[in-house]
N, C-alpha and C positions, 0 to 999 in steps of 0.2 A: 846598656840597658836606656828605653823610652819607658820613664813610667805614665799609666793611665789611669785616670780614675776611674774607682774603682765597679758604678755605680755603672759603669759601660762594661769595662774589665771582660766580662764574661760572655756578655753579649757577641762583640769582638771577636772575641780567639772563637769562636759559634760558628759568624761566617765569613773570618777571614783566617784562620788553623794555619797557614802559611805566617803568621806573625808571633807565634808563639813563641816564638826564640829573640823577638826582638821588646817586646810589652811586656810590661810587671804591673799589680795592682801599687797605688800610689802609696800602699804605705809601706811598702817592698825600698822606698826611696835608696839607690843606691848610682846612680846612674847622674850621666850627665849631660838630658835634655826630658825636657816635660810635656804628653798634651797634655791643657786643660779643657775643659769639653764642659764646666758650667761655674755656677757662681760666678767671685771678680780674680785672673790672672792675677794680680797683684798680689789682693792676701793668702792668693792659695802659696802665692811664690814665695811667701817672706816665713811661713814657715820649715822651707829645707836649712834656709842659714844665707848666708851673704856669701859667694862662688858657690857655689853650692851646683846651680845650673846653669849652666852653657848656654841651650837652648830653646824655649817655652813656645809651644803652636799653640793657638784657640783657634777653635774653631767660632765665633765673635766675630762681625766684620768692624763695629763702632769702635774710632776712635775710646773713648773711654775705658777697652778693652784692650787697648796694649798701652800698659804701663811703661813709671820708669824705671826701672829695672837692671839698672845700668851696666855690669859691662853683658849681662844676659841680652841673645840676638831672640827677636820676641820679631813671629812670623803669627798670620792671619786665617783667617776665609775666606780669602775672597775669592766666589770665585762659583761659590756651595751655593748663596740663596740669593743675590739680585734679583733674576727672571724670576722667583717665585713668587719673593714679594714682589716686582714689582706686578705680577695677576694679579694676588689680593691686592693692591693698590685701584688695575682699575677696575676690577666686580665692587671696590668703595665710593668708585667712583660716578660710576654709570648708578648703581644703590643712591646715591647722591644729587643724581641727573633729576632722578622717576619720585624723587622724595621717598623712598620704602621705609617703613619705622615707621614714618609720621603719620599715621593713617588711624586712628585708635577706635573712630568714633564714624560712621559714613557721613556723619556731615563735615569728618575735617577733607573732605574734598575740595567743601570752598573753602578750603584757604589756602594752601601749601602748593601750589598744580606744577607735574614735570617738568621740565623743558632737555633737552636734544644733548645731544656731547658735545656733538659743532660749533652750537653757541653758546655752552658754556666759557664762561672764562675762569681756568684753572692753576691756581701759584701750585708750587712744591716747595716747602720751607726746608734746603738741605746737598749741596751738590754733590752729597758722596756715591758712591755706585750704584746703590739704592734711587738715591731720586734721578738719577740719570735715565736709567736705566727705563722705571717709571713713566720720568717725559718722553721717550722717545717710543717707550708702547701705546701711549695713549697719544702718540701720533699718527704712533700707523694707523691705528684705528678711526680717528676721523677728528680728534679732539685740534680743532686751530686755534686758539687763544689757552695754548697752556705755556706758562713758562716758569722756570729755575730761579730760587733768588737763598742768598747766606740767611743764619737768623741777626748776619747784624746788623737786615738792609730788609725791614718789615716792612715797610709802606707797599710793596705788593698785592700782599696778600689782604690787603687791607681793600683793594675794592672787584677782590677775588668772585665768583659767587661757587667753590664747591677750594678747598686748603688744605691742602695733603702737608702734616708735617715728619718730615723723616730724616730730622737731624740730629747732633749722640749730640745723648747727653756731655756734657763737663758743665767746670765752672761756672764759663757764656751763657746756657743754656738752661740752666737749673731755671724752674720759674719762668721759663723764656713764654709762654702764651697762660697767662692770668688776666685777671680779673679789664686792667686798665686794657692790656691788649684786646682782648675781647671786647674790652666798648668801643676800642675805633676799627673794628673789624662790618661790614660791610647790611645793612640788614638782610634779612634770607639768607644769610652765608652759611655752609655744615663745615664742618671738621672732618679731616678723616687723619687718623693719627697710625703713623707705626715707625712714629719713633720710641725711643724708651723711658720709659719712667721714670718722671719726673721733671719733659721737660715740661708738658701739660699741668698747670697746679690738679689734679683730682676737686677738691673742694669746691677753688673759682671755676671749673667747668660746670660741677652743676649747679651751680649759681644759676649761671648766666645761661641754663640751656633751660631751664626752670622759670627765666624768667622769657624766651622765647631769642637770645641774643650769645649763641650760634643755633639758629633752628632746627637743627640739626648735629649728630653730630658719629662714625662710628671705628672708632676707636679700638686696636688690638693690643696693648699695651698699659699702664698704670702703675701710682711710684707704688702701694704695696699688694703682691702678689702673693697670690692669689687674689682677687678682688673678693671681697666678703661677700657673703650670699642675702645685705640687707642693705647694700648699699645703693645707691636712687639711680644709680648709671647703668643700673641694668633691667629700669625701668624710661631714662629718658633717651640713654641711645640703642647705639649698636653696639653689643660684646660681642667680639670674637679674646677667648682667652690667653691672648699668647700665640698662634696658631699660625701666622702668616709668611711665615719660614717654611713652616711645615710641605713635606711632600712623601711619596712612596719612596725617592728619588733622595729626601735627605742625610742620612745615613753613608749610604753608600758614598754619597759627593762627598762630606767628608772624611767619609774613610779616603778616598779621592786626592783631595787634597792632599792629604798631612803625608798620605806618604811623595804624592811627590816630592811637599820638604823635607822628608825626611831625604830622599835619596838627596835632595842637592846639598843638603847637612853632610851626610857620610863622605861627598864627595869634597867637602869644601869648599 
């Protein structure tokens, strides 16, 4: 039997009744494999004890969700959301080009002026699947000056008009975008983030936006979620409540990938 997080068990069986003989709620763990859909897999896995789980499948994609779990086989949700997130990135980059969200009163039109996507220098921080998918989509719709770099090489971002932060959260990237880094960025730069909370210091971003550096930000994830109602980011930035990954197809895609991984695991 495969253990499934109880929050999705009933919905999963309702939509895919043929899985009733395959999955059980995680409270009934007697299985050798687990499907994880929320929280942190490494912490979630520890409750089963050493050697209990042979295989863990997580819907997440980022490296931080592939824990060191010894002999346990771990698979992830690669292929489920990359194009969805890339479409969100495209939307955010176009909004940044048009300075949407920066005009609070009519006289603001004399400040930041819109630019064309083809003329914007866009740099993506993060060479993973989402970063690469976003790069290709931006190129297809007319971005001429778009590049991708790693978290260990931020110099290209410091001369960009728009910086897209798409790197995963790991020891090396905690607080990667902070006051010291933002002060090195180009005047008038816009920040777009679909990275995990913690890569950007929310406190430092608030301070920077208050000073106009960066000039604007479109953010999907935060250090503490849900973002508190009195956070200054609600007024200083364009906020997306961690939904860049979502589409009406998301659930079915996740199940499809899980079933494919399940078949591979069962066949050895």
